[in-house]
N, C-alpha and C positions, 0 to 999 in steps of 0.2 A: 241760827240754831246750831248748837254743838251736836256732834254725833259720836257717842261713845261706841267703842268696838272692841271685839276680841282679836288677839293675834295668836297664831299657832304656827310653830316651827316643827314640821313633820320629821325633820332630820334629827331632832333632839328627843322625840317621843319614843319611849320604850314599851308602850302599851301596858303600863303598870295599873292603869285605871284609878289611880289615886284621886284624880280630878272628879271622876264619875262617882266614886264612893263618897268623897267629901261632900259633894252636892246632895246626894241621896240621904246621907246621914244628917246633914244640917237641917234639911227641910222635911225629914221624916216621911219620905215618899214611899208609898205602898208598892207592893209587887206589881210589875208591868209598867211602872211609872218612872221614867228617867228624864231629867232635864238636860243632862249631858251624856253623850254616848261615845265610847271608844271603839272604833271599827278596826278590824284586822283584815286588810285587803292583800290577797296573795295571788300568784299566778305562776305559769310555767310548769314544767314537768321534769322527769328524770329519765335519762337514757340508761339502759341496762346492758352490760357486757356479760352475758352468761358464762362465757368461757373463762374470762378473767375474774368473774365474781365481783365486779365493781359497778358503782353507780356514778353517773356524771350529770351535773345540772344542765338543763336545756332551757335557758331563759327564765330560770327561777328567780322570783323577786317577792318581796313582801314589805309592807309598811303599815303604820297605824295612823288613823285620823281621829282626833278628838273634836267632836262637834256638838254645839248647842244651838240655841236660837241665834240667828244671824242679825236680828234687829234690823231688818231690811229697810231700804229707802222707800220701797213700795210693797209693804207686807201684804201677802194674800189674805192672811188671817184678819187683818184690820179691814181690808176692803170688802171682805165677804161676810163678816159677822153681822147677822140680821138685827142685833139689838145694841150694837156699839160697845159690847163688853171688851173686845180686843182693841187696845188703844196704843198710840205711839206718843210718848212724852215729847211735847214740842221743844223742851229745853235741853234734853239729853239724847233724844232719839231712841230711848229704850222702849221696847214693845212689851206690854204687860196686859194682864187680864184683870178687869174689874169684876171680882167675884160676886158682888151684889147684883150686877146686871146679867151675868152669865145664866143662860137657861139650859145649858147642857146639851145643845143640839148637835154638837161636834162638827159643825161646819168648818171651824178652824182646823180641826184635826185632819179633815178630808182634803182641804185645799192647800195646805202648806207643803211645798215640794221637798222640804227637809224633814218633815215629820216632827217638828219642834213642839207643837202643842200636845198635851197628854191628857186623857180623860180620866178623872178620878171617879171610879165607879161608886164608892160609898157616898161621896158628896154630890154626885151627878153634876159635876162642874168640870170645866176645862182648866188646865194649869200649864205653866210653862216657865222656862228660865226668864227671869226679869233682871238678869245681870246683877243679882243681889242688890237690888235698888236701895234698900234700907242701908246696907253697908256702904254703898257708893256715896249716898247722901251724907254719910258720917265720915267720909274721907278715906274709907278702906277699899281694898280690892275685893272682887268676887272670890268666893271660897275656892273655886276650882283653880283660879290663878295662884292664889296664896298657897295652895296645897301641892302644886306640881313640883316634885323633887328635882326634875331636870330643867326647870324653868323653860319648858316648851310653850307655855302659855303666858300671855301678857294682856293688859287691858289699859285703855285710856282713850283720849280724844283721837279720833280716826286720823285726822291730818297729822297729828304728832306721831302716831304709830307709823304712818307711811314715810314720814321724814326719817324715822329711825330704822325701819326694816325694809322699806320699798313697797311697791304696789302689791307684790305677791300674785297669787293665782288661786282663786277658790274653786275653779272648775277642774277639779281632779277627782278621779274615782276614789271612793264610791259615791261622791256627792253629785247631784244633778247639775245641769246647765243653770247658770245664774239668770233667772228671768224675773226676779223680784228685787234686784238691787241689794243683794246681801252685802253687809258691811264688814263681815269678818275678813281679816287679812291672813292669808296662808303662805308660808314659805314651803313649797312642795318638797316632798321627799325626792331624793335623786332618782328614784325608780318610779316616780309617780306617773300615772297614765291619765290622759285627758278624759273629762266627763263625756260619756257616750261613746268613747272609743276604746274602752278598756277590754282586756282579754282575761282579766282575773275575776275573782269572786270574794265575797266576804266569808270568813270562817268564824265570825262571832256567833256564838250559840244563842238561840232565841231567849233562853232564860237569862242571858247576860245583858240583853238589850231591851 
């Protein structure tokens, strides 16, 4: 079985959110629903010299992480869906929702460590990134990848991406420890902190994500 995957280079990302907006606009996602999110992770503080009237950075850092569904090898959403609506394509490894089977119980929303599934309140159904499955089947790239002006995102067969970019490290803040076999490959930002060991925090506003 092939496994398609996303690649993300945090050193190239400027936090412009073009990927996030392109996805939301293409699929007409309502408020509170995003299939891709751009997180702004920052930390450190500033020392103040009141006599000199100057500020100096004290371990100040910041970076962006663009994240969508990781189309995991052992997806918690698939394993826990009570009706089999969450499925993993055996030929591509893409995880998707069968809307006809979904009963809107939100189990997938609650068990995914990455918060990838999103509940559509009007339809009473779950939804999520399916890696633009229809476009991929037609030989195109996902809209988020195509839209990124900095080419911080890429997509393809995971083995080929690893050969091109290396193994990377997906366990960086603000993402959690990888317990589901996430397939996304990340080249961490030079200031990235390890998942669970971070000293920073997200400054993305709730209405942004």
